[in-house]
C-alpha positions as CSV (number, residue, x, y, z in Angstrom):
1,M,-31.3,-58.5,3.1
2,Y,-29.0,-55.6,1.9
3,P,-25.5,-57.1,1.4
4,R,-24.2,-53.7,0.4
5,G,-26.5,-51.5,2.5
6,P,-30.0,-50.1,1.7
7,N,-28.7,-47.0,-0.1
8,Y,-26.2,-48.8,-2.4
9,W,-28.4,-48.5,-5.5
10,M,-28.9,-44.8,-4.8
11,E,-25.1,-44.2,-4.3
12,K,-24.4,-45.7,-7.7
13,S,-27.2,-44.1,-9.6
14,P,-26.2,-40.9,-11.4
15,K,-29.6,-39.4,-10.5
16,Y,-28.8,-39.6,-6.8
17,A,-25.0,-39.4,-6.8
18,H,-24.8,-35.6,-6.0
19,L,-27.1,-35.9,-3.0
20,T,-26.0,-35.9,0.6
21,K,-26.5,-39.0,2.8
22,Q,-29.5,-37.3,4.4
23,Q,-31.1,-36.4,1.1
24,R,-30.6,-40.0,-0.2
25,S,-32.3,-41.3,2.9
26,Y,-35.2,-39.0,2.3
27,H,-35.6,-40.2,-1.3
28,L,-35.2,-43.8,-0.3
29,H,-38.0,-43.6,2.3
30,K,-40.1,-41.5,-0.1
31,N,-39.8,-44.2,-2.8
32,I,-40.6,-47.0,-0.4
33,G,-43.6,-45.1,1.0
34,L,-42.4,-44.7,4.6
35,C,-42.4,-41.5,6.6
36,Y,-39.1,-39.8,6.2
37,Q,-39.2,-38.3,9.7
38,C,-39.9,-41.3,11.9
39,N,-38.9,-44.0,9.3
40,K,-41.6,-46.3,10.8
41,N,-45.1,-45.6,9.6
42,E,-46.6,-45.5,6.1
43,C,-47.0,-42.1,4.5
44,E,-50.3,-40.3,4.3
45,P,-51.5,-40.3,0.6
46,G,-50.0,-37.4,-1.2
47,H,-47.5,-36.6,1.6
48,T,-44.1,-37.7,2.7
49,K,-45.0,-38.0,6.4
50,C,-47.2,-40.3,8.4
51,P,-50.4,-38.9,10.0
52,S,-48.8,-38.5,13.4
53,C,-45.7,-36.7,12.1
54,L,-48.0,-34.5,10.0
55,K,-50.1,-33.6,13.0
56,E,-46.9,-32.7,15.0
57,H,-45.6,-30.6,12.2
58,R,-48.9,-28.7,11.7
59,E,-49.0,-28.0,15.5
60,Y,-45.4,-26.8,15.5
61,M,-46.1,-24.5,12.5
62,R,-49.3,-23.1,14.1
63,K,-47.3,-22.2,17.3
64,L,-44.5,-20.7,15.2
65,R,-46.8,-18.5,13.2
66,K,-48.6,-17.4,16.4
67,R,-45.3,-16.6,18.1
68,R,-44.1,-14.6,15.1
69,I,-47.3,-12.5,15.0
70,E,-47.0,-11.8,18.7
71,R,-43.5,-10.5,18.2
72,G,-44.6,-8.3,15.2
73,L,-42.8,-10.5,12.6
74,C,-44.1,-11.8,9.3
75,P,-45.7,-15.2,10.0
76,K,-44.4,-16.6,6.7
77,C,-40.7,-15.6,6.8
78,G,-40.0,-14.3,10.3
79,Y,-38.6,-11.0,9.2
80,P,-39.9,-7.7,10.7
81,V,-42.9,-6.2,9.0
82,E,-42.9,-2.5,8.3
83,G,-46.1,-0.5,8.5
84,P,-49.6,-1.4,9.8
85,Q,-50.0,-4.7,7.9
86,Q,-49.3,-8.0,9.6
87,V,-47.9,-9.8,6.6
88,H,-45.4,-8.8,3.9
89,N,-46.9,-8.1,0.5
90,A,-45.9,-10.5,-2.3
91,G,-43.0,-8.3,-3.5
92,Q,-41.7,-7.5,0.0
93,C,-41.4,-10.8,1.8
94,P,-37.7,-11.9,1.8
95,R,-38.8,-15.5,1.7
96,K,-40.8,-14.9,-1.5
97,V,-38.2,-12.6,-3.1
98,R,-35.5,-15.2,-3.0
99,R,-37.6,-17.5,-5.1
100,M,-39.0,-15.0,-7.6
101,P,-37.4,-14.4,-11.0
102,D,-36.3,-10.8,-11.6
103,E,-39.2,-9.9,-13.9
104,A,-41.8,-11.2,-11.3
105,Y,-40.1,-9.3,-8.5
106,N,-40.0,-6.0,-10.5
107,H,-43.6,-6.4,-11.4
108,A,-44.7,-7.2,-7.8
109,T,-42.7,-4.2,-6.3
110,A,-44.0,-1.8,-9.0
111,S,-47.6,-2.6,-8.2
112,A,-47.2,-2.4,-4.4
């Protein structure tokens, strides 16, 4: 069916040329509509995973958040939380700070 392999068109396309093999596989399954995790079932509408993989992932994340809270860590990023709050404020969470532009970070830390 694929004389040159299923990812051949992705390897030659400039849009996908810079991606790793794993990233190309993800995009291939996403474009076809298959779950990228199990590579077997059809995706849930609006998602890139099938219902069973989504359920597994949600259960894993629920346990991870619970474990982080029990250890006194921020449930979002896993870094220690200072003070009485249980979650970092928007300008203090290292996970959020990495993604914030400088202006937004300065504004968030000034108001906190």
